[in-house]
Each structure stands twice: as structure tokens, then as C-alpha cells.
All heavy atoms as TSV, in Angstrom:
chain	resi	resn	atom	element	x	y	z
A	1	MET	N	N	122.277	118.613	85.611
A	1	MET	CA	C	121.159	118.014	84.927
A	1	MET	C	C	121.640	117.227	83.712
A	1	MET	O	O	121.129	116.140	83.439
A	1	MET	CB	C	120.160	119.074	84.492
A	1	MET	CG	C	119.329	119.619	85.627
A	1	MET	SD	S	118.161	120.865	85.054
A	1	MET	CE	C	118.878	122.305	85.827
A	2	LYS	N	N	122.587	117.798	83.032
A	2	LYS	CA	C	123.116	117.140	81.839
A	2	LYS	C	C	123.733	115.784	82.192
A	2	LYS	O	O	123.519	114.799	81.497
A	2	LYS	CB	C	124.153	118.056	81.187
A	2	LYS	CG	C	124.599	117.648	79.831
A	2	LYS	CD	C	125.549	118.707	79.261
A	2	LYS	CE	C	125.838	118.477	77.821
A	2	LYS	NZ	N	126.708	119.526	77.266
A	3	ALA	N	N	124.480	115.732	83.275
A	3	ALA	CA	C	125.108	114.477	83.696
A	3	ALA	C	C	124.059	113.449	84.113
A	3	ALA	O	O	124.207	112.259	83.828
A	3	ALA	CB	C	126.073	114.742	84.854
A	4	ASP	N	N	122.999	113.896	84.786
A	4	ASP	CA	C	121.940	112.969	85.180
A	4	ASP	C	C	121.253	112.370	83.956
A	4	ASP	O	O	120.985	111.167	83.921
A	4	ASP	CB	C	120.916	113.658	86.086
A	4	ASP	CG	C	121.458	113.899	87.477
A	4	ASP	OD1	O	122.139	112.999	88.011
A	4	ASP	OD2	O	121.206	114.975	88.043
A	5	ARG	N	N	120.973	113.199	82.982
A	5	ARG	CA	C	120.365	112.686	81.737
A	5	ARG	C	C	121.306	111.691	81.056
A	5	ARG	O	O	120.873	110.642	80.576
A	5	ARG	CB	C	120.022	113.829	80.794
A	5	ARG	CG	C	118.786	114.584	81.200
A	5	ARG	CD	C	118.340	115.570	80.114
A	5	ARG	NE	N	117.122	116.239	80.514
A	5	ARG	CZ	C	117.057	117.463	81.038
A	5	ARG	NH1	N	118.161	118.166	81.215
A	5	ARG	NH2	N	115.901	117.988	81.375
A	6	ALA	N	N	122.592	112.001	81.032
A	6	ALA	CA	C	123.575	111.113	80.423
A	6	ALA	C	C	123.661	109.778	81.167
A	6	ALA	O	O	123.970	108.755	80.567
A	6	ALA	CB	C	124.937	111.787	80.379
A	7	ASP	N	N	123.374	109.795	82.470
A	7	ASP	CA	C	123.396	108.576	83.277
A	7	ASP	C	C	122.090	107.793	83.198
A	7	ASP	O	O	121.906	106.812	83.915
A	7	ASP	CB	C	123.696	108.911	84.745
A	7	ASP	CG	C	125.161	109.241	84.981
A	7	ASP	OD1	O	126.004	108.882	84.129
A	7	ASP	OD2	O	125.471	109.848	86.022
A	8	GLY	N	N	121.155	108.257	82.367
A	8	GLY	CA	C	119.920	107.512	82.164
A	8	GLY	C	C	118.755	107.907	83.044
A	8	GLY	O	O	117.719	107.240	83.037
A	9	TRP	N	N	118.894	108.993	83.802
A	9	TRP	CA	C	117.793	109.465	84.635
A	9	TRP	C	C	116.795	110.234	83.774
A	9	TRP	O	O	117.185	110.994	82.899
A	9	TRP	CB	C	118.314	110.383	85.745
A	9	TRP	CG	C	119.102	109.659	86.786
A	9	TRP	CD1	C	120.459	109.490	86.798
A	9	TRP	CD2	C	118.603	109.013	87.943
A	9	TRP	NE1	N	120.824	108.778	87.904
A	9	TRP	CE2	C	119.704	108.470	88.630
A	9	TRP	CE3	C	117.330	108.840	88.484
A	9	TRP	CZ2	C	119.568	107.767	89.822
A	9	TRP	CZ3	C	117.192	108.139	89.667
A	9	TRP	CH2	C	118.298	107.611	90.323
A	10	SER	N	N	115.521	110.052	84.050
A	10	SER	CA	C	114.470	110.813	83.400
A	10	SER	C	C	114.158	112.019	84.287
A	10	SER	O	O	113.675	111.852	85.409
A	10	SER	CB	C	113.222	109.937	83.242
A	10	SER	OG	O	112.150	110.694	82.746
A	11	ILE	N	N	114.463	113.214	83.818
A	11	ILE	CA	C	114.254	114.434	84.609
A	11	ILE	C	C	112.791	114.842	84.477
A	11	ILE	O	O	112.303	115.108	83.382
A	11	ILE	CB	C	115.171	115.581	84.130
A	11	ILE	CG1	C	116.629	115.140	84.102
A	11	ILE	CG2	C	114.963	116.827	84.991
A	11	ILE	CD1	C	117.205	114.734	85.427
A	12	SER	N	N	112.097	114.907	85.614
A	12	SER	CA	C	110.670	115.253	85.597
A	12	SER	C	C	110.394	116.652	86.142
A	12	SER	O	O	109.303	117.176	85.976
A	12	SER	CB	C	109.871	114.227	86.400
A	12	SER	OG	O	110.358	114.146	87.720
A	13	TYR	N	N	111.389	117.251	86.802
A	13	TYR	CA	C	111.214	118.594	87.366
A	13	TYR	C	C	112.541	119.315	87.278
A	13	TYR	O	O	113.595	118.751	87.577
A	13	TYR	CB	C	110.783	118.497	88.836
A	13	TYR	CG	C	110.807	119.820	89.557
A	13	TYR	CD1	C	109.797	120.747	89.375
A	13	TYR	CD2	C	111.861	120.152	90.408
A	13	TYR	CE1	C	109.826	121.973	90.036
A	13	TYR	CE2	C	111.885	121.369	91.072
A	13	TYR	CZ	C	110.873	122.269	90.878
A	13	TYR	OH	O	110.895	123.474	91.521
A	14	GLU	N	N	112.490	120.567	86.853
A	14	GLU	CA	C	113.680	121.410	86.894
A	14	GLU	C	C	113.265	122.871	86.968
A	14	GLU	O	O	112.269	123.282	86.380
A	14	GLU	CB	C	114.599	121.166	85.708
A	14	GLU	CG	C	114.034	121.516	84.353
A	14	GLU	CD	C	115.021	121.222	83.240
A	14	GLU	OE1	O	115.022	120.082	82.768
A	14	GLU	OE2	O	115.777	122.149	82.851
A	15	THR	N	N	114.004	123.614	87.748
A	15	THR	CA	C	113.785	125.052	87.839
A	15	THR	C	C	115.137	125.726	88.028
A	15	THR	O	O	116.014	125.197	88.715
A	15	THR	CB	C	112.815	125.417	88.982
A	15	THR	OG1	O	112.569	126.823	88.959
A	15	THR	CG2	C	113.350	125.030	90.341
A	16	ARG	N	N	115.283	126.872	87.396
A	16	ARG	CA	C	116.509	127.663	87.506
A	16	ARG	C	C	116.102	129.100	87.767
A	16	ARG	O	O	115.275	129.658	87.052
A	16	ARG	CB	C	117.314	127.598	86.224
A	16	ARG	CG	C	117.839	126.234	85.918
A	16	ARG	CD	C	118.559	126.239	84.599
A	16	ARG	NE	N	118.793	124.863	84.196
A	16	ARG	CZ	C	119.138	124.500	82.984
A	16	ARG	NH1	N	119.274	125.408	82.046
A	16	ARG	NH2	N	119.340	123.251	82.689
A	17	LYS	N	N	116.668	129.666	88.777
A	17	LYS	CA	C	116.478	131.076	89.098
A	17	LYS	C	C	117.832	131.648	89.449
A	17	LYS	O	O	118.801	130.902	89.619
A	17	LYS	CB	C	115.504	131.232	90.270
A	17	LYS	CG	C	114.107	130.732	89.946
A	17	LYS	CD	C	113.173	130.934	91.095
A	17	LYS	CE	C	111.793	130.394	90.731
A	17	LYS	NZ	N	110.879	130.438	91.838
A	18	ALA	N	N	117.915	132.940	89.596
A	18	ALA	CA	C	119.189	133.579	89.906
A	18	ALA	C	C	119.821	132.948	91.145
A	18	ALA	O	O	119.227	132.936	92.217
A	18	ALA	CB	C	118.979	135.068	90.134
A	19	GLY	N	N	120.990	132.385	90.965
A	19	GLY	CA	C	121.748	131.852	92.084
A	19	GLY	C	C	121.339	130.469	92.560
A	19	GLY	O	O	121.902	129.974	93.531
A	20	LYS	N	N	120.386	129.803	91.891
A	20	LYS	CA	C	119.997	128.474	92.363
A	20	LYS	C	C	119.365	127.657	91.243
A	20	LYS	O	O	118.848	128.194	90.269
A	20	LYS	CB	C	119.034	128.573	93.533
A	20	LYS	CG	C	117.740	129.284	93.219
A	20	LYS	CD	C	116.910	129.447	94.471
A	20	LYS	CE	C	115.698	130.313	94.202
A	20	LYS	NZ	N	114.902	130.518	95.384
A	21	ALA	N	N	119.421	126.350	91.418
A	21	ALA	CA	C	118.791	125.419	90.479
A	21	ALA	C	C	118.377	124.177	91.258
A	21	ALA	O	O	119.065	123.761	92.197
A	21	ALA	CB	C	119.751	125.038	89.371
A	22	SER	N	N	117.250	123.605	90.885
A	22	SER	CA	C	116.770	122.361	91.473
A	22	SER	C	C	116.262	121.476	90.354
A	22	SER	O	O	115.720	121.966	89.367
A	22	SER	CB	C	115.618	122.622	92.449
A	22	SER	OG	O	116.026	123.407	93.529
A	23	TRP	N	N	116.438	120.161	90.521
A	23	TRP	CA	C	115.914	119.217	89.545
A	23	TRP	C	C	115.721	117.857	90.212
A	23	TRP	O	O	116.348	117.553	91.210
A	23	TRP	CB	C	116.798	119.133	88.317
A	23	TRP	CG	C	118.195	118.634	88.521
A	23	TRP	CD1	C	118.668	117.383	88.267
A	23	TRP	CD2	C	119.321	119.379	89.003
A	23	TRP	NE1	N	120.005	117.298	88.561
A	23	TRP	CE2	C	120.430	118.514	89.019
A	23	TRP	CE3	C	119.498	120.696	89.436
A	23	TRP	CZ2	C	121.693	118.916	89.440
A	23	TRP	CZ3	C	120.749	121.081	89.862
A	23	TRP	CH2	C	121.824	120.210	89.855
A	24	SER	N	N	114.800	117.095	89.639
A	24	SER	CA	C	114.551	115.751	90.159
A	24	SER	C	C	114.144	114.841	89.013
A	24	SER	O	O	113.787	115.290	87.931
A	24	SER	CB	C	113.472	115.773	91.235
A	24	SER	OG	O	112.231	116.145	90.695
A	25	GLY	N	N	114.212	113.556	89.290
A	25	GLY	CA	C	113.858	112.596	88.265
A	25	GLY	C	C	113.839	111.186	88.813
A	25	GLY	O	O	113.955	110.963	90.019
A	26	SER	N	N	113.720	110.252	87.903
A	26	SER	CA	C	113.636	108.851	88.297
A	26	SER	C	C	114.351	107.969	87.287
A	26	SER	O	O	114.592	108.357	86.147
A	26	SER	CB	C	112.175	108.427	88.432
A	26	SER	OG	O	111.515	108.558	87.198
A	27	ARG	N	N	114.667	106.782	87.747
A	27	ARG	CA	C	115.283	105.747	86.915
A	27	ARG	C	C	114.997	104.420	87.600
A	27	ARG	O	O	115.368	104.237	88.762
A	27	ARG	CB	C	116.775	105.978	86.788
A	27	ARG	CG	C	117.487	104.932	85.945
A	27	ARG	CD	C	118.940	105.246	85.771
A	27	ARG	NE	N	119.631	105.077	87.037
A	27	ARG	CZ	C	120.907	105.368	87.236
A	27	ARG	NH1	N	121.631	105.885	86.270
A	27	ARG	NH2	N	121.468	105.188	88.400
A	28	GLY	N	N	114.297	103.545	86.892
A	28	GLY	CA	C	113.921	102.280	87.523
A	28	GLY	C	C	113.056	102.543	88.741
A	28	GLY	O	O	112.123	103.331	88.694
A	29	GLY	N	N	113.383	101.974	89.850
A	29	GLY	CA	C	112.628	102.162	91.084
A	29	GLY	C	C	113.198	103.224	91.993
A	29	GLY	O	O	112.875	103.295	93.178
A	30	LYS	N	N	114.071	104.095	91.475
A	30	LYS	CA	C	114.738	105.129	92.274
A	30	LYS	C	C	114.262	106.524	91.882
A	30	LYS	O	O	113.896	106.776	90.739
A	30	LYS	CB	C	116.252	105.082	92.080
A	30	LYS	CG	C	116.900	103.802	92.515
A	30	LYS	CD	C	117.088	103.817	93.991
A	30	LYS	CE	C	117.967	102.641	94.404
A	30	LYS	NZ	N	118.138	102.607	95.824
A	31	ILE	N	N	114.307	107.422	92.846
A	31	ILE	CA	C	114.001	108.842	92.660
A	31	ILE	C	C	115.191	109.632	93.198
A	31	ILE	O	O	115.835	109.210	94.163
A	31	ILE	CB	C	112.727	109.245	93.431
A	31	ILE	CG1	C	111.509	108.559	92.818
A	31	ILE	CG2	C	112.534	110.757	93.460
A	31	ILE	CD1	C	110.224	108.807	93.583
A	32	PHE	N	N	115.467	110.774	92.595
A	32	PHE	CA	C	116.481	111.661	93.174
A	32	PHE	C	C	115.970	113.097	93.149
A	32	PHE	O	O	115.077	113.457	92.388
A	32	PHE	CB	C	117.816	111.566	92.418
A	32	PHE	CG	C	117.860	112.400	91.175
A	32	PHE	CD1	C	118.334	113.704	91.227
A	32	PHE	CD2	C	117.422	111.897	89.968
A	32	PHE	CE1	C	118.346	114.482	90.074
A	32	PHE	CE2	C	117.454	112.663	88.819
A	32	PHE	CZ	C	117.916	113.956	88.874
A	33	TYR	N	N	116.540	113.916	94.018
A	33	TYR	CA	C	116.289	115.353	94.041
A	33	TYR	C	C	117.643	116.012	94.247
A	33	TYR	O	O	118.429	115.595	95.106
A	33	TYR	CB	C	115.346	115.740	95.182
A	33	TYR	CG	C	114.935	117.193	95.106
A	33	TYR	CD1	C	113.770	117.568	94.455
A	33	TYR	CD2	C	115.723	118.193	95.647
A	33	TYR	CE1	C	113.403	118.906	94.348
A	33	TYR	CE2	C	115.369	119.529	95.549
A	33	TYR	CZ	C	114.210	119.873	94.910
A	33	TYR	OH	O	113.854	121.192	94.794
A	34	ALA	N	N	117.938	117.042	93.457
A	34	ALA	CA	C	119.204	117.757	93.571
A	34	ALA	C	C	118.944	119.258	93.625
A	34	ALA	O	O	117.987	119.754	93.035
A	34	ALA	CB	C	120.103	117.428	92.381
A	35	ARG	N	N	119.812	119.943	94.352
A	35	ARG	CA	C	119.710	121.400	94.468
A	35	ARG	C	C	121.116	121.970	94.540
A	35	ARG	O	O	121.982	121.439	95.237
A	35	ARG	CB	C	118.923	121.792	95.709
A	35	ARG	CG	C	118.727	123.293	95.880
A	35	ARG	CD	C	117.722	123.547	97.002
A	35	ARG	NE	N	117.474	124.926	97.253
A	35	ARG	CZ	C	116.598	125.688	96.613
A	35	ARG	NH1	N	115.883	125.161	95.640
A	35	ARG	NH2	N	116.414	126.943	96.926
A	36	ALA	N	N	121.338	123.065	93.831
A	36	ALA	CA	C	122.613	123.779	93.854
A	36	ALA	C	C	122.324	125.255	94.063
A	36	ALA	O	O	121.375	125.790	93.489
A	36	ALA	CB	C	123.361	123.572	92.544
A	37	VAL	N	N	123.128	125.891	94.907
A	37	VAL	CA	C	122.955	127.323	95.173
A	37	VAL	C	C	124.303	128.021	95.186
A	37	VAL	O	O	125.330	127.430	95.513
A	37	VAL	CB	C	122.223	127.593	96.515
A	37	VAL	CG1	C	120.846	126.976	96.521
A	37	VAL	CG2	C	123.031	127.108	97.693
A	38	LYS	N	N	124.289	129.294	94.818
A	38	LYS	CA	C	125.481	130.132	94.880
A	38	LYS	C	C	125.678	130.569	96.320
A	38	LYS	O	O	124.726	130.970	96.988
A	38	LYS	CB	C	125.311	131.351	93.975
A	38	LYS	CG	C	126.524	132.234	93.907
A	38	LYS	CD	C	126.264	133.414	92.989
A	38	LYS	CE	C	127.428	134.348	92.857
A	38	LYS	NZ	N	128.209	134.619	94.021
A	39	GLY	N	N	126.912	130.488	96.791
A	39	GLY	CA	C	127.229	130.919	98.148
A	39	GLY	C	C	127.471	132.413	98.226
A	39	GLY	O	O	127.474	133.117	97.216
A	40	CYS	N	N	127.677	132.894	99.437
A	40	CYS	CA	C	127.866	134.324	99.671
A	40	CYS	C	C	129.242	134.830	99.228
A	40	CYS	O	O	129.394	135.988	98.913
A	40	CYS	CB	C	127.687	134.632	101.158
A	40	CYS	SG	S	126.051	134.195	101.768
A	41	ASP	N	N	130.223	133.963	99.219
A	41	ASP	CA	C	131.599	134.384	98.939
A	41	ASP	C	C	132.139	133.741	97.662
A	41	ASP	O	O	133.262	133.274	97.616
A	41	ASP	CB	C	132.499	134.063	100.120
A	41	ASP	CG	C	132.461	132.583	100.464
A	41	ASP	OD1	O	131.717	131.823	99.805
A	41	ASP	OD2	O	133.170	132.176	101.394
A	42	ASP	N	N	131.321	133.699	96.645
A	42	ASP	CA	C	131.689	133.120	95.355
A	42	ASP	C	C	131.911	131.611	95.446
A	42	ASP	O	O	132.619	131.034	94.639
A	42	ASP	CB	C	132.922	133.817	94.774
A	42	ASP	CG	C	132.878	133.868	93.255
A	42	ASP	OD1	O	131.775	133.721	92.681
A	42	ASP	OD2	O	133.943	134.029	92.646
A	43	SER	N	N	131.314	130.994	96.461
A	43	SER	CA	C	131.358	129.541	96.591
A	43	SER	C	C	130.023	128.963	96.108
A	43	SER	O	O	129.171	129.692	95.616
A	43	SER	CB	C	131.593	129.158	98.060
A	43	SER	OG	O	130.515	129.608	98.855
A	44	ALA	N	N	129.858	127.675	96.266
A	44	ALA	CA	C	128.603	127.030	95.899
A	44	ALA	C	C	128.317	125.907	96.885
A	44	ALA	O	O	129.228	125.372	97.521
A	44	ALA	CB	C	128.683	126.470	94.490
A	45	ALA	N	N	127.048	125.559	97.012
A	45	ALA	CA	C	126.641	124.437	97.862
A	45	ALA	C	C	125.682	123.575	97.054
A	45	ALA	O	O	124.955	124.070	96.182
A	45	ALA	CB	C	125.968	124.943	99.126
A	46	PHE	N	N	125.688	122.286	97.337
A	46	PHE	CA	C	124.930	121.339	96.543
A	46	PHE	C	C	124.496	120.174	97.419
A	46	PHE	O	O	125.233	119.760	98.312
A	46	PHE	CB	C	125.840	120.827	95.424
A	46	PHE	CG	C	125.255	119.730	94.580
A	46	PHE	CD1	C	124.410	120.020	93.531
A	46	PHE	CD2	C	125.569	118.408	94.834
A	46	PHE	CE1	C	123.881	119.002	92.734
A	46	PHE	CE2	C	125.050	117.395	94.056
A	46	PHE	CZ	C	124.200	117.691	93.004
A	47	PHE	N	N	123.290	119.663	97.180
A	47	PHE	CA	C	122.936	118.374	97.751
A	47	PHE	C	C	122.191	117.555	96.721
A	47	PHE	O	O	121.576	118.075	95.802
A	47	PHE	CB	C	122.140	118.498	99.065
A	47	PHE	CG	C	120.669	118.793	98.902
A	47	PHE	CD1	C	119.759	117.789	98.598
A	47	PHE	CD2	C	120.190	120.079	99.084
A	47	PHE	CE1	C	118.412	118.061	98.461
A	47	PHE	CE2	C	118.843	120.361	98.959
A	47	PHE	CZ	C	117.949	119.345	98.646
A	48	ARG	N	N	122.290	116.272	96.886
A	48	ARG	CA	C	121.580	115.311	96.036
A	48	ARG	C	C	121.161	114.169	96.937
A	48	ARG	O	O	121.972	113.633	97.688
A	48	ARG	CB	C	122.473	114.796	94.927
A	48	ARG	CG	C	121.778	113.772	94.044
A	48	ARG	CD	C	122.786	113.146	93.087
A	48	ARG	NE	N	122.203	112.014	92.401
A	48	ARG	CZ	C	121.613	112.062	91.219
A	48	ARG	NH1	N	121.539	113.207	90.573
A	48	ARG	NH2	N	121.111	110.983	90.671
A	49	ILE	N	N	119.894	113.815	96.879
A	49	ILE	CA	C	119.385	112.715	97.676
A	49	ILE	C	C	118.701	111.723	96.740
A	49	ILE	O	O	117.973	112.131	95.824
A	49	ILE	CB	C	118.444	113.222	98.798
A	49	ILE	CG1	C	118.063	112.095	99.727
A	49	ILE	CG2	C	117.255	113.963	98.252
A	49	ILE	CD1	C	117.430	112.567	101.030
A	50	GLU	N	N	118.994	110.458	96.925
A	50	GLU	CA	C	118.460	109.409	96.068
A	50	GLU	C	C	117.831	108.343	96.962
A	50	GLU	O	O	118.421	107.964	97.982
A	50	GLU	CB	C	119.607	108.811	95.264
A	50	GLU	CG	C	119.202	107.823	94.225
A	50	GLU	CD	C	120.392	107.344	93.400
A	50	GLU	OE1	O	121.264	108.175	93.068
A	50	GLU	OE2	O	120.439	106.144	93.105
A	51	TYR	N	N	116.647	107.880	96.584
A	51	TYR	CA	C	115.937	106.918	97.428
A	51	TYR	C	C	114.990	106.065	96.599
A	51	TYR	O	O	114.691	106.389	95.445
A	51	TYR	CB	C	115.175	107.647	98.543
A	51	TYR	CG	C	114.330	108.809	98.065
A	51	TYR	CD1	C	113.003	108.637	97.720
A	51	TYR	CD2	C	114.884	110.080	97.938
A	51	TYR	CE1	C	112.238	109.703	97.273
A	51	TYR	CE2	C	114.129	111.149	97.487
A	51	TYR	CZ	C	112.807	110.952	97.161
A	51	TYR	OH	O	112.047	112.002	96.701
A	52	ASP	N	N	114.532	104.975	97.189
A	52	ASP	CA	C	113.590	104.084	96.514
A	52	ASP	C	C	112.238	104.765	96.346
A	52	ASP	O	O	111.757	105.435	97.264
A	52	ASP	CB	C	113.378	102.793	97.315
A	52	ASP	CG	C	114.596	101.895	97.309
A	52	ASP	OD1	O	115.362	101.941	96.334
A	52	ASP	OD2	O	114.775	101.148	98.281
A	53	ARG	N	N	111.611	104.555	95.196
A	53	ARG	CA	C	110.301	105.134	94.916
A	53	ARG	C	C	109.284	104.753	96.000
A	53	ARG	O	O	108.432	105.553	96.374
A	53	ARG	CB	C	109.803	104.669	93.550
A	53	ARG	CG	C	108.473	105.264	93.135
A	53	ARG	CD	C	108.004	104.736	91.784
A	53	ARG	NE	N	108.948	104.979	90.707
A	53	ARG	CZ	C	109.014	106.112	90.005
A	53	ARG	NH1	N	108.198	107.102	90.262
A	53	ARG	NH2	N	109.895	106.250	89.038
A	54	ALA	N	N	109.397	103.561	96.538
A	54	ALA	CA	C	108.470	103.093	97.570
A	54	ALA	C	C	108.570	103.924	98.851
A	54	ALA	O	O	107.656	103.909	99.669
A	54	ALA	CB	C	108.726	101.619	97.880
A	55	ARG	N	N	109.652	104.669	99.020
A	55	ARG	CA	C	109.875	105.488	100.227
A	55	ARG	C	C	109.562	106.963	99.999
A	55	ARG	O	O	109.922	107.820	100.806
A	55	ARG	CB	C	111.323	105.336	100.685
A	55	ARG	CG	C	111.765	103.913	100.924
A	55	ARG	CD	C	111.388	103.370	102.251
A	55	ARG	NE	N	112.070	104.174	103.255
A	55	ARG	CZ	C	111.636	104.327	104.500
A	55	ARG	NH1	N	110.570	103.734	104.895
A	55	ARG	NH2	N	112.275	105.084	105.340
A	56	LEU	N	N	108.864	107.284	98.909
A	56	LEU	CA	C	108.563	108.670	98.548
A	56	LEU	C	C	107.922	109.441	99.689
A	56	LEU	O	O	108.371	110.542	100.035
A	56	LEU	CB	C	107.658	108.709	97.313
A	56	LEU	CG	C	107.193	110.099	96.857
A	56	LEU	CD1	C	108.373	110.921	96.379
A	56	LEU	CD2	C	106.155	109.978	95.771
A	57	GLU	N	N	106.898	108.912	100.304
A	57	GLU	CA	C	106.210	109.634	101.383
A	57	GLU	C	C	107.125	109.893	102.566
A	57	GLU	O	O	107.045	110.946	103.195
A	57	GLU	CB	C	104.973	108.863	101.836
A	57	GLU	CG	C	103.826	108.960	100.857
A	57	GLU	CD	C	102.553	108.323	101.388
A	57	GLU	OE1	O	102.293	108.426	102.611
A	57	GLU	OE2	O	101.833	107.726	100.589
A	58	ALA	N	N	108.002	108.971	102.880
A	58	ALA	CA	C	108.931	109.149	103.994
A	58	ALA	C	C	109.978	110.214	103.679
A	58	ALA	O	O	110.408	110.959	104.563
A	58	ALA	CB	C	109.607	107.822	104.332
A	59	TYR	N	N	110.400	110.295	102.423
A	59	TYR	CA	C	111.461	111.228	102.059
A	59	TYR	C	C	110.974	112.618	101.689
A	59	TYR	O	O	111.755	113.573	101.728
A	59	TYR	CB	C	112.312	110.645	100.922
A	59	TYR	CG	C	113.391	109.730	101.438
A	59	TYR	CD1	C	113.132	108.387	101.678
A	59	TYR	CD2	C	114.663	110.210	101.717
A	59	TYR	CE1	C	114.108	107.542	102.171
A	59	TYR	CE2	C	115.648	109.378	102.209
A	59	TYR	CZ	C	115.357	108.040	102.430
A	59	TYR	OH	O	116.331	107.213	102.925
A	60	ASP	N	N	109.724	112.790	101.335
A	60	ASP	CA	C	109.216	114.119	100.980
A	60	ASP	C	C	109.494	115.174	102.049
A	60	ASP	O	O	109.994	116.258	101.729
A	60	ASP	CB	C	107.727	114.071	100.646
A	60	ASP	CG	C	107.462	113.873	99.169
A	60	ASP	OD1	O	108.420	113.930	98.380
A	60	ASP	OD2	O	106.292	113.674	98.806
A	61	PRO	N	N	109.218	114.915	103.332
A	61	PRO	CA	C	109.514	115.955	104.337
A	61	PRO	C	C	111.006	116.229	104.490
A	61	PRO	O	O	111.405	117.363	104.767
A	61	PRO	CB	C	108.933	115.396	105.639
A	61	PRO	CG	C	108.274	114.113	105.325
A	61	PRO	CD	C	108.518	113.783	103.896
A	62	ILE	N	N	111.825	115.224	104.270
A	62	ILE	CA	C	113.281	115.415	104.365
A	62	ILE	C	C	113.753	116.319	103.233
A	62	ILE	O	O	114.505	117.276	103.458
A	62	ILE	CB	C	114.000	114.053	104.317
A	62	ILE	CG1	C	113.624	113.227	105.549
A	62	ILE	CG2	C	115.508	114.236	104.206
A	62	ILE	CD1	C	113.999	111.768	105.461
A	63	VAL	N	N	113.298	116.037	102.020
A	63	VAL	CA	C	113.674	116.863	100.864
A	63	VAL	C	C	113.182	118.293	101.060
A	63	VAL	O	O	113.934	119.247	100.841
A	63	VAL	CB	C	113.123	116.262	99.552
A	63	VAL	CG1	C	113.308	117.230	98.389
A	63	VAL	CG2	C	113.791	114.924	99.254
A	64	ASN	N	N	111.948	118.465	101.494
A	64	ASN	CA	C	111.405	119.813	101.718
A	64	ASN	C	C	112.223	120.583	102.744
A	64	ASN	O	O	112.480	121.776	102.573
A	64	ASN	CB	C	109.942	119.737	102.144
A	64	ASN	CG	C	109.033	119.333	101.010
A	64	ASN	OD1	O	109.319	119.592	99.859
A	64	ASN	ND2	N	107.939	118.682	101.338
A	65	ARG	N	N	112.649	119.923	103.804
A	65	ARG	CA	C	113.468	120.589	104.839
A	65	ARG	C	C	114.830	120.984	104.273
A	65	ARG	O	O	115.322	122.085	104.530
A	65	ARG	CB	C	113.619	119.650	106.040
A	65	ARG	CG	C	114.466	120.179	107.144
A	65	ARG	CD	C	113.804	121.345	107.811
A	65	ARG	NE	N	114.659	121.848	108.852
A	65	ARG	CZ	C	114.254	122.321	109.978
A	65	ARG	NH1	N	112.968	122.381	110.235
A	65	ARG	NH2	N	115.090	122.746	110.877
A	66	LEU	N	N	115.437	120.103	103.497
A	66	LEU	CA	C	116.720	120.426	102.888
A	66	LEU	C	C	116.608	121.618	101.945
A	66	LEU	O	O	117.467	122.509	101.947
A	66	LEU	CB	C	117.273	119.217	102.123
A	66	LEU	CG	C	117.838	118.091	102.973
A	66	LEU	CD1	C	118.037	116.841	102.113
A	66	LEU	CD2	C	119.140	118.506	103.618
A	67	VAL	N	N	115.568	121.663	101.157
A	67	VAL	CA	C	115.350	122.771	100.219
A	67	VAL	C	C	115.204	124.087	100.991
A	67	VAL	O	O	115.794	125.112	100.613
A	67	VAL	CB	C	114.117	122.519	99.330
A	67	VAL	CG1	C	113.709	123.769	98.569
A	67	VAL	CG2	C	114.387	121.376	98.358
A	68	LYS	N	N	114.431	124.082	102.064
A	68	LYS	CA	C	114.248	125.314	102.854
A	68	LYS	C	C	115.531	125.749	103.525
A	68	LYS	O	O	115.761	126.940	103.737
A	68	LYS	CB	C	113.166	125.085	103.913
A	68	LYS	CG	C	111.782	125.011	103.331
A	68	LYS	CD	C	110.764	124.739	104.414
A	68	LYS	CE	C	109.380	124.562	103.807
A	68	LYS	NZ	N	108.390	124.192	104.818
A	69	THR	N	N	116.391	124.799	103.864
A	69	THR	CA	C	117.621	125.103	104.576
A	69	THR	C	C	118.720	125.615	103.642
A	69	THR	O	O	119.471	126.508	103.997
A	69	THR	CB	C	118.124	123.845	105.315
A	69	THR	OG1	O	117.089	123.395	106.202
A	69	THR	CG2	C	119.352	124.136	106.136
A	70	LEU	N	N	118.817	125.042	102.457
A	70	LEU	CA	C	119.876	125.408	101.527
A	70	LEU	C	C	119.382	126.495	100.586
A	70	LEU	O	O	118.683	126.237	99.615
A	70	LEU	CB	C	120.334	124.190	100.735
A	70	LEU	CG	C	121.570	124.381	99.854
A	70	LEU	CD1	C	122.776	124.808	100.686
A	70	LEU	CD2	C	121.867	123.105	99.089
A	71	ARG	N	N	119.723	127.727	100.896
A	71	ARG	CA	C	119.275	128.873	100.116
A	71	ARG	C	C	120.472	129.675	99.635
A	71	ARG	O	O	121.492	129.733	100.272
A	71	ARG	CB	C	118.391	129.774	100.978
A	71	ARG	CG	C	117.135	129.091	101.453
A	71	ARG	CD	C	116.117	130.137	101.868
A	71	ARG	NE	N	114.866	129.517	102.216
A	71	ARG	CZ	C	113.887	129.305	101.365
A	71	ARG	NH1	N	114.015	129.659	100.115
A	71	ARG	NH2	N	112.765	128.746	101.750
A	72	ALA	N	N	120.285	130.307	98.496
A	72	ALA	CA	C	121.326	131.179	97.952
A	72	ALA	C	C	121.396	132.464	98.776
A	72	ALA	O	O	120.437	132.852	99.414
A	72	ALA	CB	C	121.013	131.510	96.491
A	73	CYS	N	N	122.562	133.101	98.743
A	73	CYS	CA	C	122.748	134.368	99.466
A	73	CYS	C	C	122.023	135.494	98.793
A	73	CYS	O	O	121.766	135.513	97.658
A	73	CYS	CB	C	124.219	134.703	99.561
A	73	CYS	SG	S	125.059	133.682	100.761
């Protein structure tokens, strides 16, 4: 999140719970969503998706599916 803010992104959503964090924001005509989770063996997994604001409706189901799929142990 800190790096995104430093890169000029406006963070509009963030949540942190044990073993996971999610955040999203916008900059210009772009939106991003990021998620990080702790793995089962002291590893970590992360995804970040960035897309045009005009494609929000098309990308919402993709982001929701990714969030449901990437879960902490």
C-alpha cells in the first residue's frame, strides 16, 4: 500500500486481517486491486490487477473470483 501511495495512486479501500491484506485505488483513468496472503509453508502469494475505469463492470467478476480463489491458509 505504501508503494502504491508513493506512486501516486489514491487508495480507496484497504483491509487487513490475520494472514491477508487487500487494497484498491485509482489514478487517472485506471483502477487497481491488490491482494496478499500468507501461505501454508511460510510463503506468500500476491496478485495485482490494473484496468481502465471504463472496464469496471467487466473486471468486477474477475476480481471477485480471484479474491475467492486466493485465500490464506
